[in-house]
C-alpha positions in Angstrom: -24.9 20.4 -22.8 -22.2 23.0 -23.0 -20.7 23.9 -19.6 -21.5 27.6 -19.0 -20.6 28.2 -15.3 -17.9 26.4 -13.2 -17.6 27.1 -9.5 -14.8 25.5 -7.5 -14.2 25.7 -3.7 -16.1 28.9 -3.1 -15.8 30.1 0.5 -16.6 33.3 2.5 -16.3 33.9 6.2 -17.2 36.8 8.4 -15.1 36.6 11.5 -15.6 33.1 12.8 -18.9 32.6 10.9 -18.5 30.5 7.7 -21.2 31.8 5.4 -20.1 29.6 2.5 -17.7 26.7 2.8 -16.1 25.0 -0.2 -19.1 25.2 -2.6 -18.4 23.6 -6.1 -20.9 23.1 -8.9 -21.4 23.6 -12.6 -24.2 24.9 -14.8 -24.9 24.2 -18.4 -26.3 26.6 -21.0 -30.1 26.2 -21.1 -30.1 24.4 -17.7 -32.3 25.5 -14.8 -30.6 24.9 -11.4 -32.3 25.5 -8.1 -30.3 26.4 -4.9 -32.4 25.8 -1.8 -31.8 25.8 1.9 -33.1 27.2 5.2 -32.7 30.9 6.0 -29.1 31.7 6.8 -27.8 28.8 4.7 -25.6 31.0 2.6 -27.7 31.3 -0.6 -27.6 35.1 -0.9 -23.9 35.2 -0.1 -23.2 32.6 -2.8 -25.2 34.7 -5.3 -23.4 37.9 -4.3 -20.1 36.3 -5.0 -21.2 35.0 -8.4 -22.2 38.5 -9.6 -19.3 40.4 -7.9 -21.0 42.1 -5.0 -18.9 40.1 -2.5 -15.3 38.9 -3.1 -14.8 35.3 -2.1 -12.0 34.4 0.4 -11.1 31.4 -1.7 -12.3 29.6 -4.7 -12.8 30.3 -8.4 -15.7 31.3 -10.6 -15.5 30.8 -14.4 -18.0 31.9 -17.0 -17.4 30.1 -20.3 -13.9 29.4 -19.2 -13.1 33.0 -18.2 -12.1 33.6 -14.6 -14.6 36.2 -13.2 -13.6 35.7 -9.5 -13.6 39.1 -7.7 -14.7 41.1 -10.7 -16.9 44.1 -10.0 -20.7 43.6 -10.6 -20.8 45.9 -13.7 -17.9 43.9 -15.2 -19.7 40.7 -14.5 -22.9 42.1 -16.0 -21.0 43.1 -19.1 -19.9 39.5 -19.6 -23.6 38.4 -19.7 -24.7 37.8 -16.2 -28.2 39.1 -15.4 -29.9 39.1 -12.0 -33.3 39.6 -10.4 -33.8 40.3 -6.8 -36.2 39.4 -4.0 -37.5 43.0 -4.0 -38.1 44.5 -7.4 -36.1 47.6 -8.4 -37.8 49.7 -11.1 -38.3 53.4 -11.7 -41.8 54.0 -10.5 -42.4 57.3 -12.3 -41.2 55.9 -15.7 -43.3 53.9 -18.0 -42.9 50.1 -18.4 -41.3 50.6 -21.8 -38.9 53.3 -20.5 -37.7 51.0 -17.8 -36.7 48.4 -20.4 -35.2 51.2 -22.6 -32.9 52.3 -19.8 -31.6 48.7 -19.5 -31.1 48.5 -23.3 -29.3 51.8 -23.4 -27.0 50.7 -20.5 -26.2 47.5 -22.4 -25.3 49.6 -25.5 -23.2 52.1 -23.5 -25.7 54.9 -24.5 -27.3 56.0 -21.2 -26.1 59.6 -21.8 -28.6 60.0 -24.6 -31.7 58.8 -22.7 -33.1 62.2 -21.8 -32.7 63.5 -25.4 -34.1 60.5 -27.2 -36.2 58.8 -24.5 -39.2 58.3 -26.7 -37.5 56.4 -29.5 -34.2 54.9 -28.2 -34.4 51.1 -28.6 -38.2 51.4 -28.4 -38.8 48.5 -30.8 -36.4 46.2 -29.0 -38.0 47.2 -25.6 -41.5 46.4 -26.9 -40.3 43.0 -28.2 -39.0 42.1 -24.8 -42.2 43.2 -23.2 -44.1 41.1 -25.7 -41.9 38.1 -24.7 -42.9 38.4 -21.1 -46.6 39.3 -21.8 -46.4 43.0 -20.9 -46.6 44.8 -24.2 -50.1 46.0 -23.5 -48.8 47.8 -20.4 -45.9 49.5 -22.2 -47.1 53.1 -21.6 -48.3 52.5 -18.0 -46.2 54.1 -15.2 -44.5 51.3 -13.2 -46.0 52.7 -10.0 -49.4 51.5 -11.1 -48.4 47.9 -11.7 -49.4 45.0 -9.5 -46.6 43.1 -7.9 -46.8 40.1 -10.2 -46.5 42.4 -13.3 -43.5 44.1 -11.7 -41.8 40.7 -11.5 -42.4 40.1 -15.2 -41.1 43.5 -16.0 -38.0 42.8 -13.9 -37.5 39.7 -16.1 -37.7 41.7 -19.2 -35.1 44.2 -17.8 -32.8 41.3 -17.0 -33.1 39.9 -20.5 -32.2 43.3 -22.0 -28.6 42.5 -21.2 -28.9 39.4 -23.5 -27.6 37.3 -20.6 -25.8 33.9 -20.9 -26.4 33.4 -17.2 -29.4 34.6 -15.2 -29.3 34.7 -11.3 -32.7 34.8 -9.8 -32.9 35.4 -6.0 -36.4 34.2 -4.9 -38.1 35.3 -8.1 -41.6 34.4 -6.9 -41.4 35.9 -3.4 -44.6 37.8 -2.5 -46.5 36.4 -5.5 -49.8 34.6 -5.5 -49.6 30.8 -6.2 -50.9 31.1 -9.8 -48.5 34.0 -10.6 -45.6 31.9 -9.2 -46.3 29.1 -11.6 -46.8 31.4 -14.6 -43.6 33.3 -14.0 -41.4 30.3 -13.6 -43.0 28.5 -16.6 -42.3 31.6 -18.7 -38.7 31.9 -17.4 -38.1 28.2 -18.1 -39.4 28.5 -21.6 -37.3 31.5 -22.4 -34.2 30.1 -20.9 -34.4 26.8 -22.8 -35.2 28.5 -26.1 -32.4 31.1 -25.8 -29.9 28.7 -24.1 -29.7 30.8 -20.9 -28.4 29.1 -17.8 -30.6 29.9 -14.8 -29.6 29.6 -11.2 -32.4 30.5 -8.8 -33.2 30.3 -5.1 -36.7 29.6 -3.9 -38.7 28.7 -0.8 -41.7 27.4 -2.7 -41.0 23.7 -3.1 -43.7 23.2 -5.7 -41.9 25.8 -7.9 -38.5 24.2 -7.3 -39.5 20.6 -8.0 -41.6 21.4 -11.0 -39.2 23.6 -12.9 -35.6 22.8 -11.9 -33.5 20.4 -14.0 -31.3 19.9 -10.9 -31.5 21.0 -7.3 -28.6 21.8 -4.9 -29.2 22.0 -1.1 -27.1 24.4 1.0 -27.0 24.1 4.8 -24.7 26.2 7.1 -22.7 27.2 4.1 -22.1 23.7 2.7 -23.7 21.7 -0.1 -25.3 18.7 1.5 -27.1 17.3 -1.6 -27.2 17.8 -5.4 -29.1 15.9 -8.1 -32.4 15.6 -9.9 -35.5 16.9 -8.1 -36.6 13.4 -7.5 -33.3 12.4 -5.9 -33.1 15.4 -3.7 -36.7 15.0 -2.6 -35.9 11.5 -1.5 -32.7 12.3 0.3 -33.0 11.5 4.0 -30.6 14.3 5.1 -32.4 16.9 3.1 -35.7 15.8 4.5 -34.4 15.9 8.0 -32.5 19.2 7.8 -34.5 21.3 5.4 -37.8 20.0 4.1 -39.2 18.6 7.3 -42.6 17.2 7.8 -44.4 20.4 6.9 -42.6 21.3 3.8 -41.6 18.0 2.2 -42.8 17.8 -1.3 -44.9 14.6 -1.5 -45.3 13.2 -5.0 -48.3 11.1 -3.8 -50.0 14.2 -2.5 -49.5 15.9 -5.9 -50.8 12.9 -7.8 -53.8 12.8 -5.5 -54.6 16.5 -6.3 -54.3 15.8 -10.0 -56.6 12.8 -9.8 
């Protein structure tokens, strides 16, 4: 697999608090990588450094060999880094299609024409993206009418409007029903592998993590304590003790028992 993202020695401190300490990892095109850890482990800080919202104290970030360390979020976005957030951010009064059109116009440096040509600017491309995420039938509905799960799917379509090489997803299934979580991540994984998009996501639902991630990284107190296949991470004694615990550990035997 082609190496898409290279992170070396990433660190960020706030006073005497080390939010992220010496984090290094790589991500390949088409690979799905999960970053997990307890609350306060430094996951969001790490994400915010990758897309330019926070400047790291030390370390480097390279996208396809280009140094993006310290670039502003819009510059990083222009290089093909998309992001979804824990809380969806859409224009409630606009239709589903119009929300995607805004993203497409921004990508094409054409936002100034939106009010004049709102009905037809990139309409076909917007509908194709909505079709991809299973939302085309809702194209003319105002976003304010959508259920939360549909908003999450729309947010994915908006992120894809940038034609990203790398997609950062911060707790993409937060607030969703169990069935919706599975469907969203299954859809994301299929699109990412077909379009060769690297995906880095954080998640608290271990079923989602271990079913869909190619690799898993575990962050604790700002440091990576484990990295590897879902199976290897699941069996790691330190991970089980520090993060997963007795209540959250993903037990393969339990899953097999449910499937039987």
